[in-house]
C-alpha positions as CSV (number, residue, x, y, z in Angstrom):
1,M,0.0,0.0,0.0
2,R,1.6,3.2,-1.2
3,P,1.4,6.3,1.1
4,F,-0.4,9.5,0.1
5,H,1.7,12.5,-0.8
6,A,0.8,15.8,0.9
7,L,1.0,18.7,-1.5
8,A,2.5,22.1,-0.7
9,F,-0.2,24.8,-0.6
10,G,-0.4,26.7,-3.9
11,A,-0.4,23.8,-6.3
12,L,-3.8,23.4,-7.9
13,V,-3.2,20.6,-10.4
14,L,-1.7,17.2,-9.5
15,P,0.6,15.4,-11.9
16,L,-0.7,12.1,-13.2
17,S,1.7,10.2,-11.1
18,A,0.0,11.3,-8.0
19,F,-3.1,9.4,-8.8
20,A,-1.1,6.1,-9.1
21,A,-1.1,6.0,-5.3
22,D,-4.7,4.7,-5.0
23,P,-4.1,1.7,-2.6
24,H,-7.5,0.2,-3.6
25,S,-6.8,-0.2,-7.3
26,Y,-4.2,-2.1,-9.3
27,A,-4.5,0.4,-12.1
28,Q,-1.5,2.4,-13.3
29,P,-3.0,5.6,-14.7
30,D,0.4,7.2,-14.9
31,Q,1.1,4.7,-17.8
32,V,-2.2,4.5,-19.5
33,R,-5.8,5.8,-18.8
34,V,-9.2,4.5,-19.9
35,T,-11.1,7.5,-21.4
36,H,-14.2,5.7,-22.8
37,L,-16.1,2.4,-22.2
38,D,-18.3,0.6,-24.7
39,L,-20.4,-2.1,-23.1
40,D,-22.4,-4.8,-24.8
41,L,-24.1,-7.0,-22.3
42,K,-26.8,-9.6,-22.0
43,V,-28.8,-10.0,-18.8
44,D,-29.2,-13.7,-18.1
45,F,-31.6,-14.1,-15.2
46,P,-31.7,-18.0,-15.1
47,R,-27.9,-18.1,-14.7
48,K,-27.7,-14.9,-12.7
49,Q,-24.9,-13.4,-14.7
50,L,-24.1,-10.7,-17.3
51,D,-22.4,-11.9,-20.5
52,G,-20.8,-9.7,-23.1
53,Q,-17.8,-7.5,-23.7
54,A,-16.2,-4.3,-22.6
55,T,-14.2,-2.2,-25.0
56,L,-11.9,0.3,-23.4
57,K,-10.5,3.4,-25.3
58,L,-7.0,4.1,-24.1
59,D,-4.9,7.2,-23.6
60,W,-1.2,6.1,-23.4
61,K,0.8,8.3,-21.1
62,D,4.1,6.4,-20.9
63,P,5.8,5.5,-24.2
64,K,7.7,2.7,-22.5
65,A,4.6,1.1,-21.0
66,Q,4.3,-2.6,-21.8
67,S,0.9,-3.5,-20.3
68,L,-2.5,-2.4,-19.4
69,V,-3.5,-3.3,-15.8
70,L,-7.1,-3.6,-14.8
71,D,-9.1,-4.4,-11.7
72,T,-11.4,-7.4,-11.7
73,R,-13.2,-9.5,-9.1
74,D,-14.4,-13.0,-10.0
75,L,-14.9,-12.3,-13.7
76,K,-14.6,-15.2,-16.2
77,I,-12.5,-13.9,-19.0
78,A,-13.1,-15.6,-22.4
79,R,-10.6,-13.6,-24.6
80,I,-9.0,-10.2,-24.9
81,E,-8.2,-8.4,-28.1
82,G,-6.3,-5.2,-29.0
83,I,-7.8,-2.9,-31.6
84,D,-5.5,-0.6,-33.5
85,A,-6.4,2.8,-34.9
86,A,-7.5,1.2,-38.2
87,G,-10.0,-1.0,-36.3
88,K,-8.0,-4.3,-36.8
89,A,-8.3,-6.7,-33.8
90,N,-5.5,-9.0,-32.6
91,A,-5.5,-11.4,-29.7
92,L,-3.6,-10.3,-26.6
93,K,-1.9,-12.3,-24.0
94,Y,-3.0,-11.7,-20.4
95,A,-2.5,-12.9,-16.8
96,L,-5.1,-13.0,-14.1
97,A,-3.5,-12.9,-10.7
98,P,-4.8,-14.9,-7.7
99,R,-7.7,-13.3,-5.9
100,D,-7.1,-10.8,-3.1
101,K,-9.9,-10.8,-0.6
102,E,-10.4,-7.0,-0.8
103,L,-9.0,-6.0,-4.2
104,G,-10.0,-8.9,-6.3
105,S,-7.7,-10.1,-9.1
106,K,-5.2,-8.0,-11.0
107,L,-5.6,-8.4,-14.7
108,T,-2.4,-7.7,-16.6
109,I,-2.7,-7.4,-20.4
110,A,0.4,-7.4,-22.6
111,T,0.1,-4.3,-24.8
112,P,3.6,-3.5,-26.2
113,Q,2.1,-2.0,-29.4
114,H,-0.1,0.4,-27.4
115,P,-3.4,-0.4,-29.1
116,A,-6.0,2.3,-29.3
117,Q,-8.6,0.1,-27.7
118,V,-8.7,-3.2,-25.8
119,R,-11.8,-5.5,-25.9
120,I,-12.4,-8.0,-23.1
121,V,-15.1,-10.7,-23.6
122,Y,-16.3,-12.0,-20.2
123,S,-19.1,-13.0,-17.9
124,T,-19.9,-12.3,-14.3
125,V,-20.6,-14.9,-11.6
126,P,-23.9,-15.2,-9.6
127,T,-22.1,-14.1,-6.4
128,A,-20.6,-10.9,-7.9
129,S,-20.2,-8.5,-5.1
130,G,-21.5,-5.5,-7.1
131,L,-24.7,-7.2,-8.3
132,Q,-27.8,-8.6,-6.7
133,W,-30.2,-11.0,-8.4
134,L,-33.7,-11.4,-7.0
135,T,-36.3,-14.0,-7.8
136,P,-39.8,-12.8,-8.6
137,E,-40.9,-13.8,-5.1
138,Q,-38.3,-11.3,-3.6
139,T,-39.8,-8.3,-5.4
140,A,-42.9,-6.2,-4.5
141,D,-45.0,-7.4,-7.5
142,K,-43.7,-10.9,-7.6
143,K,-44.0,-11.2,-11.4
144,L,-40.5,-10.8,-12.9
145,P,-36.9,-11.3,-11.6
146,F,-34.9,-8.2,-10.7
147,M,-31.2,-7.3,-10.9
148,F,-29.4,-4.2,-9.7
149,S,-25.8,-3.1,-9.2
150,Q,-24.0,-1.3,-6.4
151,S,-20.6,-0.3,-7.5
152,E,-19.4,1.8,-4.6
153,S,-16.8,1.6,-3.4
154,I,-14.7,-0.9,-5.4
155,H,-17.4,-3.3,-6.6
156,A,-17.7,-2.1,-10.3
157,R,-14.8,-4.5,-10.9
158,S,-17.0,-7.4,-10.2
159,W,-19.2,-6.7,-13.2
160,V,-16.9,-4.8,-15.6
161,P,-13.1,-5.1,-16.0
162,L,-11.8,-1.6,-15.7
163,Q,-9.5,0.8,-13.8
164,D,-11.6,0.8,-10.7
165,S,-10.4,4.0,-9.0
166,P,-12.3,7.3,-8.4
167,A,-9.3,9.1,-9.8
168,I,-10.0,7.8,-13.3
169,R,-13.1,9.2,-15.2
170,F,-14.5,8.0,-18.5
171,T,-17.5,8.4,-20.7
172,Y,-19.5,5.3,-21.7
173,N,-22.0,3.9,-24.2
174,A,-23.9,0.6,-23.5
175,H,-26.0,-1.8,-25.4
176,V,-27.9,-4.2,-23.1
177,T,-30.3,-7.0,-24.1
178,A,-32.8,-8.6,-21.6
179,P,-36.0,-10.6,-21.7
180,K,-39.0,-8.8,-23.2
181,D,-41.2,-7.0,-20.6
182,V,-38.0,-6.3,-18.6
183,R,-36.9,-2.7,-18.4
184,V,-33.2,-1.9,-18.2
185,V,-31.9,1.4,-16.8
186,M,-28.4,2.7,-16.3
187,S,-26.5,5.6,-14.8
188,A,-27.0,7.4,-18.1
189,L,-29.7,9.2,-20.0
190,N,-32.8,7.0,-19.8
191,D,-36.0,7.1,-21.8
192,A,-39.2,6.6,-19.8
193,N,-41.1,5.8,-23.0
194,H,-38.7,3.1,-24.2
195,P,-40.6,0.0,-25.4
196,L,-40.0,-3.1,-23.3
197,D,-38.6,-5.0,-26.3
198,G,-35.5,-6.4,-24.7
199,D,-33.1,-4.1,-26.5
200,F,-31.7,-1.0,-24.7
201,S,-29.0,1.6,-25.6
202,F,-27.5,4.2,-23.3
203,S,-25.1,7.1,-23.4
204,Q,-23.2,8.9,-20.6
205,P,-21.5,11.8,-22.3
206,H,-19.9,13.1,-19.1
207,P,-16.8,11.5,-17.7
208,I,-17.6,9.6,-14.5
209,P,-15.6,7.4,-12.1
210,S,-16.2,3.7,-12.1
211,Y,-18.1,3.6,-8.8
212,L,-20.9,5.6,-10.5
213,L,-21.4,2.9,-13.2
214,A,-24.8,1.4,-12.5
215,I,-27.4,-0.9,-14.1
216,A,-30.7,-2.4,-13.1
217,A,-33.3,-4.6,-14.8
218,G,-36.7,-5.8,-13.8
219,D,-40.4,-5.1,-13.8
220,I,-40.0,-1.3,-13.8
221,A,-42.7,1.3,-14.5
222,A,-41.9,5.0,-15.1
223,K,-43.9,8.1,-14.0
224,E,-42.9,11.7,-14.8
225,T,-42.5,14.0,-11.8
226,G,-41.3,17.1,-13.6
227,P,-39.9,18.5,-16.9
228,R,-36.5,16.7,-16.3
229,S,-37.3,14.0,-13.7
230,A,-39.2,10.8,-13.4
231,V,-39.6,8.0,-10.9
232,Y,-39.0,4.4,-11.9
233,A,-40.3,1.6,-9.7
234,E,-42.2,-1.6,-9.7
235,P,-45.7,-0.9,-11.0
236,S,-47.5,-1.4,-7.6
237,I,-45.4,1.3,-5.9
238,A,-44.7,3.7,-8.8
239,G,-47.6,5.9,-8.0
240,K,-46.8,6.1,-4.3
241,A,-43.2,6.9,-5.2
242,A,-44.1,9.6,-7.7
243,K,-46.3,11.3,-5.0
244,E,-43.5,11.0,-2.4
245,F,-41.0,12.6,-4.7
246,E,-43.2,15.1,-6.5
247,D,-41.0,17.9,-5.2
248,T,-38.0,16.8,-7.2
249,E,-38.0,19.7,-9.6
250,K,-38.2,22.1,-6.6
251,L,-35.2,20.4,-5.1
252,I,-33.2,20.8,-8.4
253,K,-34.1,24.4,-8.7
254,A,-33.1,25.1,-5.1
255,A,-29.7,23.5,-5.6
256,E,-29.2,25.4,-8.9
257,S,-30.0,28.7,-7.2
258,L,-27.2,28.0,-4.8
259,Y,-24.4,26.3,-6.8
260,G,-25.0,26.8,-10.5
261,P,-26.8,24.8,-13.3
262,Y,-27.5,21.1,-13.0
263,A,-25.0,19.7,-15.4
264,W,-26.5,16.2,-16.1
265,G,-29.7,16.9,-18.1
266,R,-32.2,14.6,-16.4
267,Y,-32.4,13.6,-12.7
268,D,-34.4,10.4,-12.5
269,L,-35.0,8.1,-9.5
270,L,-35.2,4.3,-9.3
271,V,-36.9,2.9,-6.2
272,L,-35.4,-0.5,-5.7
273,P,-36.6,-3.6,-3.9
274,P,-36.1,-3.4,-0.1
275,S,-32.9,-5.5,-0.2
276,F,-31.0,-2.4,-1.5
277,P,-28.3,-2.0,1.2
278,F,-28.2,1.8,1.2
279,G,-30.5,4.8,1.6
280,G,-29.6,6.0,-1.8
281,M,-26.8,5.9,-4.4
282,E,-26.1,8.9,-6.5
283,N,-25.6,7.2,-9.8
284,P,-25.6,10.0,-12.5
285,N,-28.9,10.7,-14.1
286,M,-30.5,7.8,-12.1
287,T,-30.4,7.9,-8.3
288,F,-31.0,4.4,-6.9
289,A,-33.2,4.7,-3.7
290,T,-34.5,2.5,-0.9
291,P,-38.3,2.0,-0.6
292,T,-37.9,2.7,3.1
293,L,-38.2,6.4,2.1
294,L,-41.8,5.9,1.1
295,V,-43.5,6.8,4.4
296,G,-46.3,9.0,2.8
297,D,-45.4,12.3,4.4
298,K,-42.2,13.3,2.6
299,S,-40.4,13.3,6.0
300,L,-37.5,11.3,4.6
301,V,-37.1,13.1,1.3
302,S,-33.9,14.6,2.6
303,V,-32.2,11.4,1.3
304,I,-33.2,12.5,-2.2
305,S,-31.8,16.0,-1.4
306,H,-28.6,14.2,-0.5
307,E,-28.4,12.2,-3.6
308,L,-29.3,15.2,-5.8
309,A,-26.6,17.2,-4.0
310,H,-24.1,14.6,-5.2
311,S,-24.7,16.0,-8.7
312,W,-22.4,18.8,-7.6
313,S,-20.3,17.3,-4.8
314,G,-19.2,13.8,-5.8
315,N,-20.4,13.4,-9.3
316,L,-19.2,16.7,-10.7
317,V,-16.2,17.1,-8.3
318,T,-15.0,13.7,-7.1
319,S,-12.6,12.5,-4.5
320,A,-9.5,11.0,-6.1
321,A,-9.3,8.1,-3.7
322,W,-11.4,6.6,-0.9
323,R,-9.1,8.2,1.6
324,D,-10.6,11.5,0.4
325,I,-14.3,10.4,0.4
326,W,-15.3,13.2,2.8
327,L,-14.9,15.5,-0.3
328,N,-17.9,13.7,-1.7
329,E,-20.0,12.9,1.4
330,G,-19.2,15.8,3.7
331,F,-19.8,18.4,1.0
332,T,-22.9,16.6,-0.1
333,T,-24.4,16.4,3.5
334,Y,-23.8,20.1,3.8
335,V,-25.4,20.9,0.5
336,Q,-28.3,18.5,1.4
337,G,-29.0,20.7,4.4
338,R,-29.1,23.8,2.3
339,I,-31.5,22.2,-0.2
340,T,-33.7,20.9,2.6
341,E,-33.7,24.4,4.2
342,A,-34.6,26.1,0.9
343,V,-37.6,23.8,0.2
344,Y,-38.8,22.6,3.6
345,G,-37.5,25.2,6.0
346,K,-34.7,25.9,8.4
347,A,-36.2,24.1,11.4
348,L,-36.2,20.7,9.6
349,A,-32.6,21.3,8.3
350,D,-31.4,22.2,11.8
351,E,-33.1,19.1,13.3
352,E,-31.4,16.8,10.7
353,A,-28.0,18.5,11.3
354,L,-28.4,18.1,15.1
355,I,-29.4,14.4,14.8
356,S,-26.3,13.7,12.7
357,A,-24.0,15.7,15.0
358,R,-25.3,14.1,18.2
359,G,-25.0,10.7,16.6
360,L,-21.4,11.4,15.6
361,Q,-20.5,12.6,19.0
362,K,-21.8,9.3,20.4
363,S,-20.2,7.0,17.9
364,I,-16.8,8.6,17.2
365,K,-15.6,7.8,20.7
366,D,-15.6,4.1,19.9
367,M,-13.7,4.4,16.6
368,P,-10.0,3.9,16.1
369,E,-8.2,7.2,16.0
370,N,-7.3,7.0,12.3
371,A,-11.0,6.4,11.4
372,Q,-11.9,9.6,13.2
373,R,-9.9,11.7,10.7
374,L,-11.5,13.3,7.6
375,A,-8.3,12.5,5.7
376,P,-7.0,9.3,7.4
377,K,-3.6,7.9,7.2
378,P,-3.1,4.7,5.0
379,G,-4.6,1.5,6.4
380,I,-8.4,1.9,6.0
381,G,-10.2,-0.3,3.5
382,A,-12.3,1.2,0.7
383,D,-15.7,0.1,2.1
384,D,-14.6,0.9,5.7
385,S,-13.8,4.5,4.6
386,I,-17.5,5.1,4.3
387,S,-18.6,5.9,7.9
388,E,-20.3,8.7,9.8
389,V,-17.0,10.6,9.8
390,P,-16.9,11.7,6.2
391,Y,-20.6,12.5,6.2
392,D,-21.2,14.1,9.5
393,K,-17.8,15.5,10.6
394,G,-17.2,16.7,7.0
395,S,-20.5,18.6,6.9
396,W,-19.9,19.9,10.4
397,F,-16.6,21.4,9.2
398,L,-18.3,23.1,6.3
399,R,-21.0,24.5,8.6
400,T,-18.2,25.9,10.7
401,L,-16.7,27.6,7.6
402,E,-20.1,29.0,6.8
403,E,-20.5,30.4,10.3
404,R,-17.0,32.0,10.4
405,F,-17.0,33.5,6.9
406,G,-20.7,34.3,6.5
407,R,-23.2,32.5,4.3
408,E,-23.0,34.9,1.4
409,T,-19.2,34.7,1.2
410,F,-19.1,30.9,1.7
411,D,-21.9,30.3,-0.9
412,A,-19.9,32.2,-3.5
413,Y,-16.7,30.3,-2.6
414,L,-18.5,26.9,-2.9
415,K,-20.1,27.8,-6.2
416,G,-16.7,28.7,-7.5
417,Y,-15.2,25.5,-6.2
418,F,-17.7,23.3,-8.1
419,A,-17.1,25.3,-11.3
420,H,-13.3,25.2,-10.9
421,F,-13.1,21.4,-10.4
422,A,-16.0,20.4,-12.6
423,F,-15.7,16.8,-14.0
424,Q,-12.4,16.3,-12.1
425,S,-11.2,14.0,-9.4
426,I,-9.2,15.7,-6.7
427,T,-7.4,15.1,-3.4
428,T,-8.0,16.6,0.0
429,E,-4.8,18.6,-0.5
430,Q,-6.1,20.1,-3.8
431,M,-9.3,21.1,-2.0
432,L,-7.3,22.7,0.8
433,D,-5.1,24.6,-1.7
434,Y,-8.2,26.0,-3.3
435,L,-9.8,26.8,0.1
436,K,-6.7,28.7,1.3
437,A,-6.3,30.7,-1.9
438,N,-10.0,31.5,-2.5
439,L,-11.5,31.8,0.9
440,F,-8.9,32.3,3.6
441,D,-6.5,34.5,1.8
442,K,-9.3,36.7,0.4
443,N,-11.0,37.0,3.8
444,P,-8.2,37.1,6.5
445,G,-8.8,37.0,10.2
446,K,-11.9,34.8,10.2
447,M,-10.4,31.5,11.1
448,S,-6.9,30.1,11.6
449,W,-5.4,27.6,9.3
450,D,-4.4,25.5,12.3
451,E,-8.1,25.0,13.0
452,V,-8.6,23.7,9.4
453,K,-5.7,21.2,9.9
454,Q,-7.3,20.1,13.2
455,W,-10.6,19.4,11.5
456,V,-9.1,17.5,8.5
457,Y,-6.1,15.7,10.0
458,E,-6.8,15.2,13.7
459,P,-9.1,12.7,15.3
460,G,-12.3,13.7,17.0
461,V,-14.4,16.8,16.7
462,P,-13.0,20.2,17.8
463,K,-14.6,21.4,21.1
464,N,-15.7,24.7,19.6
465,A,-17.6,23.1,16.7
466,P,-20.9,25.1,16.3
467,L,-24.3,23.4,16.6
468,P,-27.6,24.8,15.4
469,D,-30.3,25.4,18.0
470,S,-33.7,23.7,17.8
471,P,-36.4,24.9,20.2
472,R,-38.5,21.7,19.5
473,F,-35.5,19.5,20.3
474,N,-34.9,21.5,23.5
475,A,-38.5,20.8,24.5
476,I,-38.1,17.1,23.7
477,D,-35.0,17.0,25.9
478,K,-37.0,18.3,28.8
479,E,-39.9,15.9,28.3
480,R,-37.6,12.9,27.9
481,A,-35.8,13.8,31.1
482,S,-39.1,14.2,33.0
483,F,-40.4,10.9,31.6
484,L,-37.2,9.0,32.6
485,A,-37.3,10.6,36.1
486,G,-40.9,9.5,36.6
487,S,-42.5,12.9,36.7
488,L,-44.1,12.7,33.3
489,A,-46.2,9.8,32.1
490,A,-45.6,8.4,28.7
491,D,-49.0,9.2,27.4
492,K,-48.5,12.9,28.5
493,L,-45.5,13.3,26.1
494,N,-46.4,16.0,23.6
495,A,-45.7,13.5,20.8
496,K,-48.8,13.7,18.7
497,S,-47.2,16.6,16.8
498,W,-43.8,15.1,16.5
499,N,-42.4,14.5,13.0
500,T,-40.2,11.6,12.1
501,Q,-37.0,13.6,13.0
502,E,-38.4,14.4,16.4
503,W,-39.3,10.8,17.2
504,M,-35.8,9.9,16.0
505,Y,-34.3,12.5,18.4
506,F,-36.4,11.3,21.3
507,L,-35.4,7.7,20.9
508,D,-31.7,8.6,20.2
509,G,-31.6,10.3,23.6
510,L,-32.8,7.3,25.6
511,P,-30.2,5.5,27.7
512,D,-28.4,2.7,25.8
513,V,-30.2,0.3,28.2
514,T,-33.5,1.8,29.1
515,P,-35.5,0.3,32.0
516,L,-37.9,-2.3,30.7
517,E,-40.9,-0.7,32.4
518,K,-40.2,2.6,30.6
519,I,-40.1,0.7,27.2
520,K,-43.4,-0.9,28.1
521,Q,-44.9,2.5,29.0
522,I,-43.8,4.1,25.7
523,D,-45.2,1.3,23.6
524,A,-48.5,1.2,25.5
525,A,-49.0,4.9,24.9
526,W,-47.6,5.3,21.3
527,H,-47.7,1.8,19.8
528,L,-44.3,1.9,18.2
529,T,-44.1,-1.8,17.7
530,G,-45.1,-2.6,14.2
531,T,-44.5,1.0,12.9
532,P,-44.2,1.2,9.1
533,N,-41.7,4.0,9.5
534,A,-38.3,2.2,9.3
535,E,-36.3,5.1,10.8
536,I,-38.4,5.0,14.0
537,G,-38.6,1.2,13.9
538,M,-34.9,0.7,13.8
539,R,-34.4,2.9,16.9
540,W,-37.4,1.5,18.7
541,Y,-36.6,-2.2,18.3
542,S,-32.9,-1.6,19.2
543,H,-33.9,0.0,22.5
544,A,-36.6,-2.6,23.2
545,I,-34.3,-5.5,22.5
546,A,-31.6,-4.0,24.7
547,A,-34.1,-3.5,27.5
548,G,-35.1,-7.2,27.4
549,D,-38.6,-6.8,25.9
550,K,-39.1,-10.2,24.1
551,D,-42.6,-9.1,23.1
552,V,-41.1,-7.1,20.3
553,W,-38.9,-9.8,18.9
554,S,-41.3,-11.1,16.2
555,A,-42.0,-7.5,15.0
556,A,-38.2,-6.8,15.0
557,A,-37.7,-10.0,13.0
558,E,-40.3,-8.8,10.4
559,H,-38.4,-5.5,10.1
560,M,-35.1,-7.3,9.7
561,T,-36.5,-9.7,7.1
562,R,-38.4,-7.0,5.1
563,I,-35.5,-4.4,5.0
564,G,-32.0,-5.1,3.7
565,R,-30.7,-1.6,4.1
566,L,-27.6,-1.9,6.3
567,Y,-28.3,1.3,8.3
568,L,-31.8,0.1,9.3
569,T,-31.0,-3.6,9.9
570,M,-27.6,-3.9,11.5
571,P,-28.5,-2.1,14.7
572,L,-31.1,-4.7,15.5
573,Y,-28.6,-7.6,14.9
574,K,-26.1,-5.8,17.1
575,A,-28.7,-5.5,19.9
576,F,-29.6,-9.2,19.6
577,V,-26.1,-10.6,19.7
578,K,-25.4,-9.1,23.1
579,T,-27.0,-12.1,24.8
580,P,-26.7,-15.8,23.9
581,E,-30.4,-16.2,23.5
582,G,-30.6,-13.1,21.3
583,L,-27.7,-14.3,19.2
584,A,-29.5,-17.7,18.6
585,Y,-32.7,-15.8,17.6
586,A,-30.8,-13.5,15.3
587,E,-29.2,-16.5,13.5
588,Q,-32.7,-17.9,13.0
589,V,-33.9,-14.6,11.5
590,Y,-30.9,-14.4,9.3
591,A,-31.3,-17.9,8.0
592,K,-34.7,-16.9,6.6
593,A,-33.7,-13.4,5.5
594,K,-30.3,-14.2,3.9
595,S,-31.5,-15.0,0.4
596,G,-33.1,-11.5,0.2
597,Y,-30.1,-9.6,1.4
598,H,-27.5,-7.9,-0.7
599,P,-24.0,-9.5,-0.5
600,L,-22.8,-6.4,1.4
601,T,-25.5,-7.0,4.0
602,Q,-24.7,-10.7,4.2
603,D,-21.0,-10.0,4.8
604,A,-21.8,-7.5,7.6
605,V,-24.2,-9.8,9.4
606,E,-21.9,-12.8,9.2
607,A,-18.9,-10.8,10.4
608,L,-21.0,-9.6,13.4
609,F,-22.0,-13.2,14.3
610,A,-18.4,-14.4,14.0
611,K,-17.2,-11.6,16.3
612,A,-20.0,-12.3,18.9
613,K,-19.1,-16.0,19.0
614,K,-15.4,-15.2,19.3
615,N,-16.1,-13.0,22.3
616,G,-18.1,-15.8,23.9
617,K,-21.5,-14.1,23.7
């Protein structure tokens, strides 16, 4: 694993060799770069695999380079050809290295003649880490099978052979065949009126990093939600989803008013089956989203604000390596708050900022020091780099900058930042160079540079980090304290008017192990067991299990079986494994739920069980 190089302030452009340091990719972009990808794939549901070919257009940087090195994981390579400038194809020799548990297999292709393009004919395996295959019974409508990808962080290599590093951006075209009646969508421009004839073509004219390469296929309907947006979902939930996300155009306009034009043309949403392991994934032109957002009151639409915000921070300006992922997620979480404030009001934006900050304050204490840094030292895995720290500490840092320099000044800076680095992948040090030259040097005396270095390179959260004030949360704090002290009955809580965020805040503030009688009192008064709201349910069941309330176990199991989203499922497993009886029950639940879980969720649950057994629980 090669160390990262810290740049001196003042340099705004990195040499190509700097990007060769990505420890999570075998690629050698200082020698050759992929600039365009042509995909031709067949979706084979019975065999649970993609078959076809990937043709890579190459930009040779080093005249002495002898090979093209690509990232793969569990791909079956049939043959590889070099294509010269005249279009003539010749077979190329190649070597596929033994599989590394995290990085997959290094594919080295002998290319002494520096072909203009390389074509790889291949197929995926049913267990590809970046794909999930669902039977009809595992979908909402239970009519057709479903397949979707999740390429972040380094899982694109499990379904396409490529340079799988966020530092390397490429355009792409794709031709995909599938059974008739199946709709295929990708992270490209999609046509809501495309006939379901089994033959689809896509174009992504903007250069994107590999983790934003995405595909899905299944029984998918489309409903327009605005002049440049539509919702795609299984037919039975498409109407509900379109209603939930009817404010999409308002969100786009709010973001544009702050940070400049939306660069991607269309912004569509695909609501996936509940096994999707994340809240949302910001695939360009087509955000993939969890159905747990569909609660009927738009209270969780901030996840869409977040994924839309990625159209500027992450998709437009991208972190060059997973060590720098806070440049994507911290900036996006900050922008999300600004969009939410513009469309739904400051009170809601402040509540969401407080929930994330309080959660970070609680969780960061248990993290290794290196994981607490925005820009950690080498040693953190690609998937492990995506934690609360880049999201919540990163956005907290940006809110601090806004407070110190003033909103008007910081907005102008951030708009300029997005324009300056548009369609580029950058490091933390490049961002800091730009920050110093364009915010600090032009507005001296507002904040010391030592404070910036503390935020970025030191563990923990600075003690003087500002927090917004929420009168409603302050009132909830008082009611919660009175309830726990016994001076306020559960049914006297002023909870009839609480929104989702306020219930989340109330539950987040309960003791880790709340007395069982208090849990019983809350449920008797407010009937949280069986709630359809997954955000509330996750918090409620975690507390009830920890308190020893076995009456909620069956409802918790239903939640864990129905929802595959890591954030909403893992806390329940963690609560169960703290006792031998709970661990045994959780294993029974998992045995039934496993086939409907994404590979990432399966890995997380199985690792948790192994750790619990090792610790003798």
